[in-house]
mmCIF file of the C-alpha atoms, coordinates in Angstrom:
data_MODEL
# 
_entry.id   MODEL 
# 
loop_
_atom_site.group_PDB 
_atom_site.id 
_atom_site.type_symbol 
_atom_site.label_atom_id 
_atom_site.label_alt_id 
_atom_site.label_comp_id 
_atom_site.label_asym_id 
_atom_site.label_entity_id 
_atom_site.label_seq_id 
_atom_site.pdbx_PDB_ins_code 
_atom_site.Cartn_x 
_atom_site.Cartn_y 
_atom_site.Cartn_z 
_atom_site.occupancy 
_atom_site.B_iso_or_equiv 
_atom_site.pdbx_formal_charge 
_atom_site.auth_seq_id 
_atom_site.auth_comp_id 
_atom_site.auth_asym_id 
_atom_site.auth_atom_id 
_atom_site.pdbx_PDB_model_num 
ATOM 1   C CA . UNK A 1 1   ? 0.000  0.000   0.000   1.00 0.00 ? 1   UNK A CA 1 
ATOM 2   C CA . UNK A 1 2   ? 2.660  2.434   0.740   1.00 0.00 ? 2   UNK A CA 1 
ATOM 3   C CA . UNK A 1 3   ? 4.256  2.052   -2.638  1.00 0.00 ? 3   UNK A CA 1 
ATOM 4   C CA . UNK A 1 4   ? 0.916  2.365   -4.359  1.00 0.00 ? 4   UNK A CA 1 
ATOM 5   C CA . UNK A 1 5   ? 0.070  5.422   -2.285  1.00 0.00 ? 5   UNK A CA 1 
ATOM 6   C CA . UNK A 1 6   ? 3.456  6.971   -3.050  1.00 0.00 ? 6   UNK A CA 1 
ATOM 7   C CA . UNK A 1 7   ? 3.025  6.281   -6.714  1.00 0.00 ? 7   UNK A CA 1 
ATOM 8   C CA . UNK A 1 8   ? -0.470 7.743   -6.674  1.00 0.00 ? 8   UNK A CA 1 
ATOM 9   C CA . UNK A 1 9   ? 0.768  10.819  -4.828  1.00 0.00 ? 9   UNK A CA 1 
ATOM 10  C CA . UNK A 1 10  ? 3.685  11.115  -7.249  1.00 0.00 ? 10  UNK A CA 1 
ATOM 11  C CA . UNK A 1 11  ? 1.345  10.897  -10.250 1.00 0.00 ? 11  UNK A CA 1 
ATOM 12  C CA . UNK A 1 12  ? -0.961 13.465  -8.684  1.00 0.00 ? 12  UNK A CA 1 
ATOM 13  C CA . UNK A 1 13  ? 2.023  15.771  -8.131  1.00 0.00 ? 13  UNK A CA 1 
ATOM 14  C CA . UNK A 1 14  ? 3.235  15.271  -11.681 1.00 0.00 ? 14  UNK A CA 1 
ATOM 15  C CA . UNK A 1 15  ? -0.262 15.922  -13.030 1.00 0.00 ? 15  UNK A CA 1 
ATOM 16  C CA . UNK A 1 16  ? -0.550 19.048  -10.889 1.00 0.00 ? 16  UNK A CA 1 
ATOM 17  C CA . UNK A 1 17  ? 2.934  20.101  -12.018 1.00 0.00 ? 17  UNK A CA 1 
ATOM 18  C CA . UNK A 1 18  ? 2.006  19.520  -15.675 1.00 0.00 ? 18  UNK A CA 1 
ATOM 19  C CA . UNK A 1 19  ? -1.221 21.499  -15.223 1.00 0.00 ? 19  UNK A CA 1 
ATOM 20  C CA . UNK A 1 20  ? 0.644  24.326  -13.471 1.00 0.00 ? 20  UNK A CA 1 
ATOM 21  C CA . UNK A 1 21  ? 3.297  24.353  -16.175 1.00 0.00 ? 21  UNK A CA 1 
ATOM 22  C CA . UNK A 1 22  ? 0.625  24.374  -18.873 1.00 0.00 ? 22  UNK A CA 1 
ATOM 23  C CA . UNK A 1 23  ? -1.262 27.152  -17.106 1.00 0.00 ? 23  UNK A CA 1 
ATOM 24  C CA . UNK A 1 24  ? 1.979  29.128  -16.666 1.00 0.00 ? 24  UNK A CA 1 
ATOM 25  C CA . UNK A 1 25  ? 2.911  28.709  -20.326 1.00 0.00 ? 25  UNK A CA 1 
ATOM 26  C CA . UNK A 1 26  ? -0.615 29.662  -21.442 1.00 0.00 ? 26  UNK A CA 1 
ATOM 27  C CA . UNK A 1 27  ? -0.611 32.732  -19.181 1.00 0.00 ? 27  UNK A CA 1 
ATOM 28  C CA . UNK A 1 28  ? 2.860  33.658  -20.371 1.00 0.00 ? 28  UNK A CA 1 
ATOM 29  C CA . UNK A 1 29  ? 1.773  33.352  -24.011 1.00 0.00 ? 29  UNK A CA 1 
ATOM 30  C CA . UNK A 1 30  ? -1.365 35.398  -23.284 1.00 0.00 ? 30  UNK A CA 1 
ATOM 31  C CA . UNK A 1 31  ? 0.627  38.139  -21.518 1.00 0.00 ? 31  UNK A CA 1 
ATOM 32  C CA . UNK A 1 32  ? 3.219  38.119  -24.293 1.00 0.00 ? 32  UNK A CA 1 
ATOM 33  C CA . UNK A 1 33  ? 0.487  38.549  -26.929 1.00 0.00 ? 33  UNK A CA 1 
ATOM 34  C CA . UNK A 1 34  ? -1.133 41.327  -24.927 1.00 0.00 ? 34  UNK A CA 1 
ATOM 35  C CA . UNK A 1 35  ? 2.197  43.098  -24.457 1.00 0.00 ? 35  UNK A CA 1 
ATOM 36  C CA . UNK A 1 36  ? 2.946  42.843  -28.159 1.00 0.00 ? 36  UNK A CA 1 
ATOM 37  C CA . UNK A 1 37  ? -0.494 44.220  -29.032 1.00 0.00 ? 37  UNK A CA 1 
ATOM 38  C CA . UNK A 1 38  ? -0.108 47.022  -26.494 1.00 0.00 ? 38  UNK A CA 1 
ATOM 39  C CA . UNK A 1 39  ? 3.340  47.813  -27.887 1.00 0.00 ? 39  UNK A CA 1 
ATOM 40  C CA . UNK A 1 40  ? 1.954  47.981  -31.414 1.00 0.00 ? 40  UNK A CA 1 
ATOM 41  C CA . UNK A 1 41  ? -0.901 50.229  -30.268 1.00 0.00 ? 41  UNK A CA 1 
ATOM 42  C CA . UNK A 1 42  ? 1.529  52.485  -28.397 1.00 0.00 ? 42  UNK A CA 1 
ATOM 43  C CA . UNK A 1 43  ? 3.830  52.686  -31.404 1.00 0.00 ? 43  UNK A CA 1 
ATOM 44  C CA . UNK A 1 44  ? 0.867  53.457  -33.646 1.00 0.00 ? 44  UNK A CA 1 
ATOM 45  C CA . UNK A 1 45  ? -0.417 56.107  -31.235 1.00 0.00 ? 45  UNK A CA 1 
ATOM 46  C CA . UNK A 1 46  ? 3.072  57.595  -30.945 1.00 0.00 ? 46  UNK A CA 1 
ATOM 47  C CA . UNK A 1 47  ? 3.421  57.647  -34.727 1.00 0.00 ? 47  UNK A CA 1 
ATOM 48  C CA . UNK A 1 48  ? 0.006  59.290  -35.127 1.00 0.00 ? 48  UNK A CA 1 
ATOM 49  C CA . UNK A 1 49  ? 0.726  61.845  -32.402 1.00 0.00 ? 49  UNK A CA 1 
ATOM 50  C CA . UNK A 1 50  ? 4.125  62.569  -33.911 1.00 0.00 ? 50  UNK A CA 1 
ATOM 51  C CA . UNK A 1 51  ? 2.600  63.032  -37.367 1.00 0.00 ? 51  UNK A CA 1 
ATOM 52  C CA . UNK A 1 52  ? -0.029 65.376  -35.957 1.00 0.00 ? 52  UNK A CA 1 
ATOM 53  C CA . UNK A 1 53  ? 2.573  67.369  -34.058 1.00 0.00 ? 53  UNK A CA 1 
ATOM 54  C CA . UNK A 1 54  ? 4.813  67.651  -37.106 1.00 0.00 ? 54  UNK A CA 1 
ATOM 55  C CA . UNK A 1 55  ? 1.825  68.694  -39.224 1.00 0.00 ? 55  UNK A CA 1 
ATOM 56  C CA . UNK A 1 56  ? 0.802  71.311  -36.634 1.00 0.00 ? 56  UNK A CA 1 
ATOM 57  C CA . UNK A 1 57  ? 4.347  72.702  -36.491 1.00 0.00 ? 57  UNK A CA 1 
ATOM 58  C CA . UNK A 1 58  ? 4.617  72.848  -40.275 1.00 0.00 ? 58  UNK A CA 1 
ATOM 59  C CA . UNK A 1 59  ? 1.207  74.524  -40.574 1.00 0.00 ? 59  UNK A CA 1 
ATOM 60  C CA . UNK A 1 60  ? 2.114  77.078  -37.913 1.00 0.00 ? 60  UNK A CA 1 
ATOM 61  C CA . UNK A 1 61  ? 5.466  77.715  -39.566 1.00 0.00 ? 61  UNK A CA 1 
ATOM 62  C CA . UNK A 1 62  ? 3.814  78.209  -42.952 1.00 0.00 ? 62  UNK A CA 1 
ATOM 63  C CA . UNK A 1 63  ? 1.160  80.542  -41.548 1.00 0.00 ? 63  UNK A CA 1 
ATOM 64  C CA . UNK A 1 64  ? 3.754  82.536  -39.609 1.00 0.00 ? 64  UNK A CA 1 
ATOM 65  C CA . UNK A 1 65  ? 5.949  82.905  -42.682 1.00 0.00 ? 65  UNK A CA 1 
ATOM 66  C CA . UNK A 1 66  ? 2.951  83.979  -44.763 1.00 0.00 ? 66  UNK A CA 1 
ATOM 67  C CA . UNK A 1 67  ? 1.923  86.506  -42.128 1.00 0.00 ? 67  UNK A CA 1 
ATOM 68  C CA . UNK A 1 68  ? 5.469  87.835  -41.755 1.00 0.00 ? 68  UNK A CA 1 
ATOM 69  C CA . UNK A 1 69  ? 5.820  88.296  -45.503 1.00 0.00 ? 69  UNK A CA 1 
ATOM 70  C CA . UNK A 1 70  ? 2.417  89.979  -45.819 1.00 0.00 ? 70  UNK A CA 1 
ATOM 71  C CA . UNK A 1 71  ? 3.030  93.683  -46.449 1.00 0.00 ? 71  UNK A CA 1 
ATOM 72  C CA . UNK A 1 72  ? -0.309 94.649  -44.866 1.00 0.00 ? 72  UNK A CA 1 
ATOM 73  C CA . UNK A 1 73  ? 0.632  92.877  -41.623 1.00 0.00 ? 73  UNK A CA 1 
ATOM 74  C CA . UNK A 1 74  ? 4.060  94.533  -41.620 1.00 0.00 ? 74  UNK A CA 1 
ATOM 75  C CA . UNK A 1 75  ? 2.582  98.009  -42.087 1.00 0.00 ? 75  UNK A CA 1 
ATOM 76  C CA . UNK A 1 76  ? -0.066 97.367  -39.450 1.00 0.00 ? 76  UNK A CA 1 
ATOM 77  C CA . UNK A 1 77  ? 2.515  96.135  -36.936 1.00 0.00 ? 77  UNK A CA 1 
ATOM 78  C CA . UNK A 1 78  ? 4.856  99.061  -37.584 1.00 0.00 ? 78  UNK A CA 1 
ATOM 79  C CA . UNK A 1 79  ? 2.010  101.556 -37.294 1.00 0.00 ? 79  UNK A CA 1 
ATOM 80  C CA . UNK A 1 80  ? 0.777  99.931  -34.089 1.00 0.00 ? 80  UNK A CA 1 
ATOM 81  C CA . UNK A 1 81  ? 4.267  100.042 -32.569 1.00 0.00 ? 81  UNK A CA 1 
ATOM 82  C CA . UNK A 1 82  ? 4.743  103.678 -33.560 1.00 0.00 ? 82  UNK A CA 1 
ATOM 83  C CA . UNK A 1 83  ? 1.355  104.639 -32.171 1.00 0.00 ? 83  UNK A CA 1 
ATOM 84  C CA . UNK A 1 84  ? 2.036  102.813 -28.915 1.00 0.00 ? 84  UNK A CA 1 
ATOM 85  C CA . UNK A 1 85  ? 5.367  104.579 -28.460 1.00 0.00 ? 85  UNK A CA 1 
ATOM 86  C CA . UNK A 1 86  ? 4.029  108.023 -29.340 1.00 0.00 ? 86  UNK A CA 1 
ATOM 87  C CA . UNK A 1 87  ? 0.834  107.899 -27.309 1.00 0.00 ? 87  UNK A CA 1 
ATOM 88  C CA . UNK A 1 88  ? 2.459  105.891 -24.524 1.00 0.00 ? 88  UNK A CA 1 
ATOM 89  C CA . UNK A 1 89  ? 5.046  108.627 -23.977 1.00 0.00 ? 89  UNK A CA 1 
ATOM 90  C CA . UNK A 1 90  ? 2.390  111.330 -24.146 1.00 0.00 ? 90  UNK A CA 1 
ATOM 91  C CA . UNK A 1 91  ? 0.176  109.413 -21.744 1.00 0.00 ? 91  UNK A CA 1 
ATOM 92  C CA . UNK A 1 92  ? 3.063  108.946 -19.334 1.00 0.00 ? 92  UNK A CA 1 
ATOM 93  C CA . UNK A 1 93  ? 3.864  112.679 -19.382 1.00 0.00 ? 93  UNK A CA 1 
ATOM 94  C CA . UNK A 1 94  ? 0.219  113.589 -18.878 1.00 0.00 ? 94  UNK A CA 1 
ATOM 95  C CA . UNK A 1 95  ? -0.093 111.016 -16.091 1.00 0.00 ? 95  UNK A CA 1 
ATOM 96  C CA . UNK A 1 96  ? 3.024  112.405 -14.411 1.00 0.00 ? 96  UNK A CA 1 
ATOM 97  C CA . UNK A 1 97  ? 1.611  115.916 -14.266 1.00 0.00 ? 97  UNK A CA 1 
ATOM 98  C CA . UNK A 1 98  ? -1.957 114.947 -13.440 1.00 0.00 ? 98  UNK A CA 1 
ATOM 99  C CA . UNK A 1 99  ? -0.953 112.336 -10.874 1.00 0.00 ? 99  UNK A CA 1 
ATOM 100 C CA . UNK A 1 100 ? 1.443  114.778 -9.220  1.00 0.00 ? 100 UNK A CA 1 
ATOM 101 C CA . UNK A 1 101 ? -1.231 117.460 -8.977  1.00 0.00 ? 101 UNK A CA 1 
ATOM 102 C CA . UNK A 1 102 ? -3.811 115.055 -7.573  1.00 0.00 ? 102 UNK A CA 1 
ATOM 103 C CA . UNK A 1 103 ? -1.273 113.585 -5.154  1.00 0.00 ? 103 UNK A CA 1 
ATOM 104 C CA . UNK A 1 104 ? -0.271 117.039 -3.923  1.00 0.00 ? 104 UNK A CA 1 
ATOM 105 C CA . UNK A 1 105 ? -3.926 117.949 -3.445  1.00 0.00 ? 105 UNK A CA 1 
ATOM 106 C CA . UNK A 1 106 ? -4.545 114.791 -1.447  1.00 0.00 ? 106 UNK A CA 1 
ATOM 107 C CA . UNK A 1 107 ? -1.336 115.381 0.524   1.00 0.00 ? 107 UNK A CA 1 
ATOM 108 C CA . UNK A 1 108 ? -2.601 118.814 1.570   1.00 0.00 ? 108 UNK A CA 1 
ATOM 109 C CA . UNK A 1 109 ? -5.222 117.183 3.806   1.00 0.00 ? 109 UNK A CA 1 
ATOM 110 C CA . UNK A 1 110 ? -2.784 115.646 6.315   1.00 0.00 ? 110 UNK A CA 1 
ATOM 111 C CA . UNK A 1 111 ? -0.246 118.491 5.871   1.00 0.00 ? 111 UNK A CA 1 
ATOM 112 C CA . UNK A 1 112 ? -1.303 120.045 9.171   1.00 0.00 ? 112 UNK A CA 1 
ATOM 113 C CA . UNK A 1 113 ? -0.218 116.925 11.034  1.00 0.00 ? 113 UNK A CA 1 
ATOM 114 C CA . UNK A 1 114 ? 2.955  116.262 8.976   1.00 0.00 ? 114 UNK A CA 1 
ATOM 115 C CA . UNK A 1 115 ? 4.197  119.883 8.895   1.00 0.00 ? 115 UNK A CA 1 
ATOM 116 C CA . UNK A 1 116 ? 3.747  119.931 5.117   1.00 0.00 ? 116 UNK A CA 1 
ATOM 117 C CA . UNK A 1 117 ? 5.922  116.890 4.362   1.00 0.00 ? 117 UNK A CA 1 
ATOM 118 C CA . UNK A 1 118 ? 2.936  114.886 3.115   1.00 0.00 ? 118 UNK A CA 1 
ATOM 119 C CA . UNK A 1 119 ? 2.449  117.184 0.122   1.00 0.00 ? 119 UNK A CA 1 
ATOM 120 C CA . UNK A 1 120 ? 5.654  116.284 -1.789  1.00 0.00 ? 120 UNK A CA 1 
ATOM 121 C CA . UNK A 1 121 ? 5.459  112.637 -0.740  1.00 0.00 ? 121 UNK A CA 1 
ATOM 122 C CA . UNK A 1 122 ? 1.875  112.302 -1.956  1.00 0.00 ? 122 UNK A CA 1 
ATOM 123 C CA . UNK A 1 123 ? 2.832  114.229 -5.104  1.00 0.00 ? 123 UNK A CA 1 
ATOM 124 C CA . UNK A 1 124 ? 5.634  111.687 -5.813  1.00 0.00 ? 124 UNK A CA 1 
ATOM 125 C CA . UNK A 1 125 ? 3.329  108.732 -5.219  1.00 0.00 ? 125 UNK A CA 1 
ATOM 126 C CA . UNK A 1 126 ? 0.631  110.320 -7.376  1.00 0.00 ? 126 UNK A CA 1 
ATOM 127 C CA . UNK A 1 127 ? 3.168  111.061 -10.128 1.00 0.00 ? 127 UNK A CA 1 
ATOM 128 C CA . UNK A 1 128 ? 4.367  107.461 -10.119 1.00 0.00 ? 128 UNK A CA 1 
ATOM 129 C CA . UNK A 1 129 ? 0.837  106.110 -10.313 1.00 0.00 ? 129 UNK A CA 1 
ATOM 130 C CA . UNK A 1 130 ? 0.012  108.640 -13.024 1.00 0.00 ? 130 UNK A CA 1 
ATOM 131 C CA . UNK A 1 131 ? 3.035  107.653 -15.112 1.00 0.00 ? 131 UNK A CA 1 
ATOM 132 C CA . UNK A 1 132 ? 2.116  103.969 -14.958 1.00 0.00 ? 132 UNK A CA 1 
ATOM 133 C CA . UNK A 1 133 ? -1.570 104.528 -15.706 1.00 0.00 ? 133 UNK A CA 1 
ATOM 134 C CA . UNK A 1 134 ? -0.888 107.124 -18.406 1.00 0.00 ? 134 UNK A CA 1 
ATOM 135 C CA . UNK A 1 135 ? 1.700  104.971 -20.158 1.00 0.00 ? 135 UNK A CA 1 
ATOM 136 C CA . UNK A 1 136 ? -0.598 101.940 -20.055 1.00 0.00 ? 136 UNK A CA 1 
ATOM 137 C CA . UNK A 1 137 ? -3.641 103.809 -21.341 1.00 0.00 ? 137 UNK A CA 1 
ATOM 138 C CA . UNK A 1 138 ? -1.712 105.845 -23.897 1.00 0.00 ? 138 UNK A CA 1 
ATOM 139 C CA . UNK A 1 139 ? 0.240  102.833 -25.117 1.00 0.00 ? 139 UNK A CA 1 
ATOM 140 C CA . UNK A 1 140 ? -2.912 100.763 -25.513 1.00 0.00 ? 140 UNK A CA 1 
ATOM 141 C CA . UNK A 1 141 ? -4.757 103.537 -27.311 1.00 0.00 ? 141 UNK A CA 1 
ATOM 142 C CA . UNK A 1 142 ? -1.738 104.170 -29.545 1.00 0.00 ? 142 UNK A CA 1 
ATOM 143 C CA . UNK A 1 143 ? -1.358 100.476 -30.315 1.00 0.00 ? 143 UNK A CA 1 
ATOM 144 C CA . UNK A 1 144 ? -4.977 100.084 -31.367 1.00 0.00 ? 144 UNK A CA 1 
ATOM 145 C CA . UNK A 1 145 ? -5.291 103.478 -33.058 1.00 0.00 ? 145 UNK A CA 1 
ATOM 146 C CA . UNK A 1 146 ? -1.954 103.302 -34.846 1.00 0.00 ? 146 UNK A CA 1 
ATOM 147 C CA . UNK A 1 147 ? -2.587 99.761  -36.043 1.00 0.00 ? 147 UNK A CA 1 
ATOM 148 C CA . UNK A 1 148 ? -6.056 100.620 -37.320 1.00 0.00 ? 148 UNK A CA 1 
ATOM 149 C CA . UNK A 1 149 ? -4.842 103.806 -39.004 1.00 0.00 ? 149 UNK A CA 1 
ATOM 150 C CA . UNK A 1 150 ? -1.884 102.060 -40.640 1.00 0.00 ? 150 UNK A CA 1 
ATOM 151 C CA . UNK A 1 151 ? -4.044 99.196  -41.857 1.00 0.00 ? 151 UNK A CA 1 
ATOM 152 C CA . UNK A 1 152 ? -6.714 101.544 -43.213 1.00 0.00 ? 152 UNK A CA 1 
ATOM 153 C CA . UNK A 1 153 ? -4.235 103.837 -44.908 1.00 0.00 ? 153 UNK A CA 1 
ATOM 154 C CA . UNK A 1 154 ? -2.303 100.955 -46.463 1.00 0.00 ? 154 UNK A CA 1 
ATOM 155 C CA . UNK A 1 155 ? -5.356 99.119  -47.757 1.00 0.00 ? 155 UNK A CA 1 
ATOM 156 C CA . UNK A 1 156 ? -6.836 102.327 -49.199 1.00 0.00 ? 156 UNK A CA 1 
ATOM 157 C CA . UNK A 1 157 ? -3.548 103.731 -50.499 1.00 0.00 ? 157 UNK A CA 1 
ATOM 158 C CA . UNK A 1 158 ? -4.614 103.666 -54.146 1.00 0.00 ? 158 UNK A CA 1 
ATOM 159 C CA . UNK A 1 159 ? -7.818 105.577 -53.405 1.00 0.00 ? 159 UNK A CA 1 
ATOM 160 C CA . UNK A 1 160 ? -5.891 108.047 -51.252 1.00 0.00 ? 160 UNK A CA 1 
ATOM 161 C CA . UNK A 1 161 ? -3.260 108.468 -53.988 1.00 0.00 ? 161 UNK A CA 1 
ATOM 162 C CA . UNK A 1 162 ? -5.992 109.067 -56.584 1.00 0.00 ? 162 UNK A CA 1 
ATOM 163 C CA . UNK A 1 163 ? -7.648 111.675 -54.384 1.00 0.00 ? 163 UNK A CA 1 
ATOM 164 C CA . UNK A 1 164 ? -4.334 113.425 -53.794 1.00 0.00 ? 164 UNK A CA 1 
ATOM 165 C CA . UNK A 1 165 ? -3.635 113.453 -57.536 1.00 0.00 ? 165 UNK A CA 1 
ATOM 166 C CA . UNK A 1 166 ? -7.102 114.905 -58.239 1.00 0.00 ? 166 UNK A CA 1 
ATOM 167 C CA . UNK A 1 167 ? -6.593 117.547 -55.558 1.00 0.00 ? 167 UNK A CA 1 
ATOM 168 C CA . UNK A 1 168 ? -3.194 118.505 -56.958 1.00 0.00 ? 168 UNK A CA 1 
ATOM 169 C CA . UNK A 1 169 ? -4.721 118.786 -60.441 1.00 0.00 ? 169 UNK A CA 1 
ATOM 170 C CA . UNK A 1 170 ? -7.457 121.075 -59.093 1.00 0.00 ? 170 UNK A CA 1 
ATOM 171 C CA . UNK A 1 171 ? -4.925 123.204 -57.212 1.00 0.00 ? 171 UNK A CA 1 
ATOM 172 C CA . UNK A 1 172 ? -2.782 123.489 -60.349 1.00 0.00 ? 172 UNK A CA 1 
ATOM 173 C CA . UNK A 1 173 ? -5.837 124.508 -62.411 1.00 0.00 ? 173 UNK A CA 1 
ATOM 174 C CA . UNK A 1 174 ? -6.802 127.109 -59.809 1.00 0.00 ? 174 UNK A CA 1 
ATOM 175 C CA . UNK A 1 175 ? -3.260 128.495 -59.761 1.00 0.00 ? 175 UNK A CA 1 
ATOM 176 C CA . UNK A 1 176 ? -3.224 128.791 -63.548 1.00 0.00 ? 176 UNK A CA 1 
ATOM 177 C CA . UNK A 1 177 ? -6.638 130.449 -63.520 1.00 0.00 ? 177 UNK A CA 1 
ATOM 178 C CA . UNK A 1 178 ? -5.527 132.891 -60.830 1.00 0.00 ? 178 UNK A CA 1 
ATOM 179 C CA . UNK A 1 179 ? -2.339 133.650 -62.767 1.00 0.00 ? 179 UNK A CA 1 
ATOM 180 C CA . UNK A 1 180 ? -4.229 134.268 -66.024 1.00 0.00 ? 180 UNK A CA 1 
ATOM 181 C CA . UNK A 1 181 ? -6.861 136.346 -64.212 1.00 0.00 ? 181 UNK A CA 1 
ATOM 182 C CA . UNK A 1 182 ? -4.141 138.407 -62.575 1.00 0.00 ? 182 UNK A CA 1 
ATOM 183 C CA . UNK A 1 183 ? -2.512 138.968 -65.968 1.00 0.00 ? 183 UNK A CA 1 
ATOM 184 C CA . UNK A 1 184 ? -5.834 140.149 -67.452 1.00 0.00 ? 184 UNK A CA 1 
ATOM 185 C CA . UNK A 1 185 ? -6.514 142.467 -64.528 1.00 0.00 ? 185 UNK A CA 1 
ATOM 186 C CA . UNK A 1 186 ? -2.981 143.830 -64.719 1.00 0.00 ? 186 UNK A CA 1 
ATOM 187 C CA . UNK A 1 187 ? -3.340 144.435 -68.455 1.00 0.00 ? 187 UNK A CA 1 
ATOM 188 C CA . UNK A 1 188 ? -6.615 146.293 -67.928 1.00 0.00 ? 188 UNK A CA 1 
ATOM 189 C CA . UNK A 1 189 ? -5.230 148.335 -65.082 1.00 0.00 ? 189 UNK A CA 1 
ATOM 190 C CA . UNK A 1 190 ? -2.093 149.300 -66.983 1.00 0.00 ? 190 UNK A CA 1 
ATOM 191 C CA . UNK A 1 191 ? -4.050 149.895 -70.192 1.00 0.00 ? 191 UNK A CA 1 
ATOM 192 C CA . UNK A 1 192 ? -6.837 151.809 -68.458 1.00 0.00 ? 192 UNK A CA 1 
ATOM 193 C CA . UNK A 1 193 ? -4.587 154.267 -66.597 1.00 0.00 ? 193 UNK A CA 1 
ATOM 194 C CA . UNK A 1 194 ? -2.492 155.229 -69.545 1.00 0.00 ? 194 UNK A CA 1 
ATOM 195 C CA . UNK A 1 195 ? 0.666  153.915 -67.936 1.00 0.00 ? 195 UNK A CA 1 
ATOM 196 C CA . UNK A 1 196 ? 3.353  151.737 -69.370 1.00 0.00 ? 196 UNK A CA 1 
ATOM 197 C CA . UNK A 1 197 ? 3.346  147.946 -69.323 1.00 0.00 ? 197 UNK A CA 1 
ATOM 198 C CA . UNK A 1 198 ? 6.376  147.873 -67.018 1.00 0.00 ? 198 UNK A CA 1 
# 
């Protein structure tokens, strides 16, 4: 009995070992297939994302180059920058004066308690605030106004040039008419008084 029981136990162990090995190999194969599929999906997703990113960069680069080479955009940007500088400086100067005056006026209230020292201190603080606010407001207004003016003038340059040419023609005609009228009046005046033509 003992040998039969040992043999039976040994066969049971071998069967269990074979089943475990089979299950391990099947699980390993399953995991390996899943990992390969996941790797392929990741590579595909990476390739797609990379293609999209490259396409987005190329599109942005193309659009930026087109915008940078567009004469209308260049004129608008230059006009906006010029307007921002001009009105920003004017706004800062105006803010300096206005802020200083308002600060001095506010500093006059506690001047009794500070022996007058609050007036220049409040004037300096008000001037600083005025410079910042004036430069910001003036710069913004100049940026928008200058850009809009530059864009409008550039896009309508042919119409503006035609109007200027028409105006110059009219001025020239008026000058010729005035010159000929003056010559006629001069001739009548000289001829009517009995004087000489000189």
